[in-house]
C-alpha positions in Angstrom: 41.6 -38.1 -28.1 39.3 -41.0 -28.7 40.5 -44.6 -28.5 37.6 -46.1 -30.5 38.4 -49.7 -31.5 42.1 -49.8 -31.0 43.7 -52.6 -33.0 47.4 -52.1 -32.2 49.6 -50.1 -29.8 50.5 -46.6 -31.1 54.0 -45.2 -30.8 55.1 -41.9 -29.4 58.4 -40.4 -30.5 58.5 -38.0 -27.5 58.7 -39.1 -23.9 55.2 -39.5 -22.5 56.0 -37.0 -19.8 56.5 -34.4 -22.5 53.6 -35.5 -24.8 51.0 -35.3 -22.0 50.6 -32.5 -19.4 49.1 -34.6 -16.6 49.6 -38.2 -15.4 46.5 -39.7 -13.8 48.2 -42.4 -11.7 46.6 -45.3 -10.1 48.2 -46.2 -6.7 48.1 -49.9 -5.8 50.2 -51.9 -8.3 51.5 -48.8 -10.0 53.1 -46.5 -7.4 53.2 -48.8 -4.4 52.4 -52.4 -3.4 51.8 -53.6 0.2 52.7 -50.1 1.5 56.2 -50.0 -0.2 57.1 -48.1 -3.3 57.4 -50.2 -6.5 60.9 -50.4 -8.0 61.7 -47.3 -10.1 58.5 -45.4 -9.1 60.1 -42.8 -6.9 62.8 -41.7 -9.2 60.7 -41.9 -12.4 57.9 -39.7 -10.9 60.5 -37.2 -9.6 62.0 -36.9 -13.1 58.6 -36.6 -14.8 57.6 -33.9 -12.2 60.9 -32.0 -12.6 60.3 -32.0 -16.4 57.0 -30.2 -15.9 54.4 -33.0 -15.9 51.6 -32.6 -13.3 51.2 -35.8 -11.3 47.8 -36.7 -9.9 47.0 -39.8 -7.9 43.6 -41.4 -8.6 42.3 -44.1 -6.4 39.1 -46.1 -6.1 39.8 -46.7 -2.4 37.4 -44.4 -0.5 38.7 -45.3 3.0 41.6 -42.9 3.3 41.4 -39.1 3.0 43.4 -37.2 0.4 45.6 -35.9 3.3 46.4 -39.5 4.5 47.2 -40.6 0.9 49.4 -37.6 0.4 51.2 -38.2 3.6 51.9 -41.8 2.7 53.3 -40.9 -0.7 55.5 -38.3 0.9 56.8 -40.8 3.3 57.7 -43.1 0.4 59.8 -40.2 -1.1 57.1 -39.0 -3.5 56.2 -35.4 -2.4 52.4 -34.9 -2.7 49.8 -32.6 -1.3 46.1 -33.4 -0.6 45.2 -31.5 -3.8 47.2 -34.0 -5.8 44.9 -36.9 -4.7 41.5 -37.7 -6.2 39.4 -40.4 -4.6 36.2 -42.2 -5.5 34.8 -40.8 -2.3 35.1 -37.3 -3.8 33.5 -38.5 -7.0 30.6 -40.1 -5.3 30.1 -37.1 -2.9 29.8 -34.8 -5.9 27.3 -37.2 -7.6 25.2 -37.2 -4.4 25.3 -33.4 -4.0 23.8 -33.0 -7.5 20.8 -35.0 -6.5 20.0 -34.0 -2.9 19.5 -30.6 -1.2 22.4 -28.7 0.3 22.9 -29.8 3.9 21.1 -33.1 3.4 21.8 -36.1 5.6 23.7 -39.0 4.1 23.9 -42.5 5.7 27.6 -43.5 5.5 28.7 -47.1 5.2 32.4 -46.8 5.1 35.3 -44.9 6.5 36.6 -41.4 7.1 37.4 -40.7 3.5 33.7 -40.7 2.7 32.8 -38.5 5.6 35.4 -35.9 4.7 34.3 -35.9 1.0 30.6 -35.4 2.0 31.3 -32.5 4.3 33.4 -30.9 1.5 30.2 -30.9 -0.6 28.1 -29.5 2.2 26.4 -32.7 3.2 25.9 -34.2 6.7 27.1 -37.8 7.3 24.9 -39.8 9.6 25.2 -43.3 11.0 21.6 -44.8 11.2 18.8 -45.5 8.8 16.6 -43.9 11.5 18.3 -40.5 11.0 16.1 -39.7 8.0 18.9 -39.8 5.4 18.3 -38.4 1.9 20.8 -40.9 0.5 22.9 -43.9 1.4 26.6 -44.1 0.3 28.8 -47.2 0.5 32.6 -47.1 0.3 35.4 -49.4 1.4 35.5 -49.4 5.2 38.4 -51.6 6.0 38.5 -55.1 7.4 36.9 -54.1 10.7 33.7 -52.7 9.3 30.9 -54.2 11.4 28.4 -56.4 9.7 25.6 -54.3 11.2 26.5 -51.4 8.9 25.2 -53.4 5.9 21.9 -53.9 7.8 21.7 -50.1 8.3 22.2 -49.6 4.5 19.6 -52.3 3.7 17.0 -50.8 6.0 17.3 -47.4 4.3 17.6 -48.7 0.7 14.6 -51.0 1.1 12.5 -47.9 2.0 13.5 -46.3 -1.3 16.3 -44.0 -0.2 18.7 -43.4 -3.1 21.8 -45.6 -2.9 25.3 -44.7 -4.1 28.6 -46.6 -4.1 32.0 -45.1 -4.4 33.2 -48.1 -6.5 32.4 -51.8 -7.1 35.9 -53.3 -7.1 35.3 -56.9 -5.9 38.8 -57.3 -4.5 41.5 -55.1 -3.0 45.2 -56.0 -2.6 46.7 -56.3 0.9 50.0 -57.2 2.4 48.7 -60.8 2.9 47.1 -61.3 -0.4 43.8 -60.4 -2.1 40.9 -59.4 0.2 37.2 -58.5 -0.5 36.8 -55.0 -1.8 33.9 -52.6 -1.7 32.2 -54.4 -4.5 31.8 -57.4 -2.3 30.2 -55.3 0.4 27.9 -53.7 -2.2 26.7 -57.2 -3.2 25.6 -57.8 0.4 23.2 -54.9 0.2 22.1 -55.7 -3.3 21.2 -59.2 -2.3 19.3 -58.0 0.7 17.3 -55.3 -1.2 17.3 -56.2 -4.9 18.3 -52.5 -5.6 21.1 -51.2 -7.7 23.4 -48.3 -6.6 24.6 -45.4 -8.6 28.4 -45.9 -8.9 31.0 -43.2 -9.2 34.5 -44.8 -9.3 36.7 -46.1 -12.1 35.9 -47.1 -14.8 32.7 -45.0 -14.8 32.5 -41.4 -16.1 31.9 -39.6 -12.7 35.4 -40.5 -11.6 37.0 -39.3 -14.8 35.0 -36.1 -14.6 36.2 -35.6 -11.0 39.9 -36.0 -12.0 39.6 -33.5 -14.9 37.7 -30.9 -12.7 40.3 -31.1 -9.9 43.4 -31.2 -12.1 42.5 -29.0 -15.1 44.3 -31.5 -17.3 44.2 -30.7 -21.0 46.3 -33.7 -22.3 45.9 -36.4 -19.6 47.5 -39.8 -19.6 45.9 -42.5 -17.4 48.5 -44.8 -15.9 47.3 -48.0 -14.4 47.8 -51.7 -13.9 44.2 -53.0 -14.2 42.4 -53.4 -17.5 38.9 -53.3 -16.1 39.2 -50.1 -14.1 42.2 -48.0 -15.2 42.3 -48.8 -18.9 38.5 -49.0 -19.3 38.2 -45.7 -17.4 40.5 -44.1 -19.9 38.5 -45.6 -22.8 35.3 -44.2 -21.3 36.9 -40.8 -20.8 38.3 -40.9 -24.4 41.9 -40.3 -23.3 45.1 -42.2 -23.8 46.5 -44.7 -21.3 49.7 -46.5 -20.2 49.5 -50.0 -18.8 52.4 -50.9 -16.5 53.1 -54.5 -15.8 53.8 -54.1 -12.1 50.4 -55.0 -10.9 47.6 -57.5 -11.6 47.6 -57.7 -15.4 49.7 -60.4 -17.2 50.5 -60.9 -20.9 47.8 -63.4 -21.5 45.1 -61.0 -20.1 46.5 -58.2 -22.3 46.4 -60.2 -25.5 42.8 -61.3 -24.8 41.6 -57.7 -24.1 38.5 -56.4 -25.8 38.7 -52.9 -27.2 37.7 -51.1 -24.0 40.6 -52.8 -22.2 43.3 -52.1 -24.8 45.9 -49.5 -23.6 47.5 -47.0 -25.9 51.0 -47.9 -24.5 52.5 -50.8 -22.5 55.6 -50.7 -20.4 57.3 -52.6 -17.6 57.0 -49.9 -14.9 56.9 -46.1 -14.5 60.1 -45.6 -16.3 57.9 -45.8 -19.3 56.8 -42.2 -18.6 60.3 -41.0 -19.4 60.8 -42.6 -22.8 59.3 -42.6 -26.2 57.2 -45.6 -27.2 58.1 -47.6 -30.3 55.9 -47.9 -33.3 54.3 -51.2 -34.2 54.3 -51.6 -38.0 52.6 -53.9 -40.4 55.2 -56.2 -42.0 55.2 -59.6 -43.8 51.6 -60.4 -43.0 52.1 -59.5 -39.3 53.3 -56.8 -37.1 56.8 -55.8 -36.2 58.1 -54.0 -33.1 61.9 -53.8 -32.6 63.4 -57.2 -33.5 60.1 -59.1 -33.2 57.4 -60.0 -35.7 54.1 -61.4 -34.6 51.3 -62.8 -36.6 48.1 -64.9 -36.3 48.7 -68.4 -37.6 45.5 -70.6 -37.6 44.4 -70.9 -34.0 47.5 -69.5 -32.4 49.7 -66.4 -32.3 53.2 -66.8 -33.8 56.3 -64.9 -32.7 59.6 -64.7 -34.5 62.8 -62.7 -33.9 64.6 -61.6 -30.8 65.3 -58.5 -28.8 63.6 -56.6 -26.0 60.7 -58.9 -24.7 58.5 -55.8 -24.2 58.7 -55.1 -28.0 57.7 -58.7 -28.6 54.6 -58.2 -26.3 53.7 -55.0 -28.2 53.9 -56.9 -31.5 51.8 -59.7 -30.1 49.2 -57.2 -29.0 48.9 -55.8 -32.5 48.5 -59.2 -34.0 46.0 -60.4 -31.4 43.9 -57.2 -31.4 43.8 -57.0 -35.1 42.6 -60.6 -35.4 40.0 -60.0 -32.7 38.6 -56.8 -34.1 35.9 -55.5 -31.8 35.9 -58.7 -29.7 38.3 -60.6 -27.4 41.2 -62.5 -28.9 40.8 -66.3 -28.5 44.0 -67.3 -30.3 46.5 -69.4 -28.3 49.4 -67.1 -27.3 50.9 -69.4 -24.6 54.0 -70.5 -26.6 54.6 -66.9 -27.9 54.5 -65.5 -24.4 56.8 -68.3 -23.1 59.4 -67.1 -25.6 59.3 -63.7 -23.9 59.5 -65.2 -20.5 55.9 -64.1 -19.7 
């Protein structure tokens, strides 16, 4: 299933949980936020699972182990085992293991999730640049990671030791707001050394490969809230995607999305797994979904009709993306989105 240059959302007469065998679910902003389950997530995932859909939880956060993530999900009422969790730590550990000898030492700048993943691949985590590491790996280490850890990485990387990063997300959500993510920490070492790491996490292919190897998915559906990681990762993996509006992406960002950031489906939350998705059809010089018709009018997007606001957003996406082609839409959609309360 290749997304190519998607110009409009595509419908699905069947419930997505029936049309796809595996949901590759992002966590923050999709399943939970600030440690608590997002509205409708628990019951929606239970219904999808009971109907036969395999649920896999895919996270760029390399700090926690799969066991810890599974325990958290189970506490929220979403039964999960460690085998249901795929992390960027696992993806980067596999990437390293393909380039260094079995049993090689790897300097770890990060948390327990990285150490567990490296041991799983037969590699030895070490703590100092003086331990003769064959590679350096950086992953999110939490807010208490000492500044000196970046110096250790810099010493080794400056000597030519291969450098890897679990992911390069610049920010990470927290209960108090947006905090610096692993990408910000990677920038510290990049500035100090002038080097570039090999990166494994979403949206890059090593992460998608890891999810497919671990789940055996044949018809996967990526479910996420971020265009630049979840949806772009699906685009790079040539699989379909569902964007849920429970996280960081708003209507304006969605309308402006370039092809690699355009989801196959859009829904409010994880209840979208349990329903069919409406078609968006060409009509009257624009695009119709439900009771709404959207079109490009001069320098702005125009929206007429009424009904479910989500159908209006789907129609607007079709008009915006068709107008933009293989670029980003620059048409003014502010008034159209305001009609939808977005």
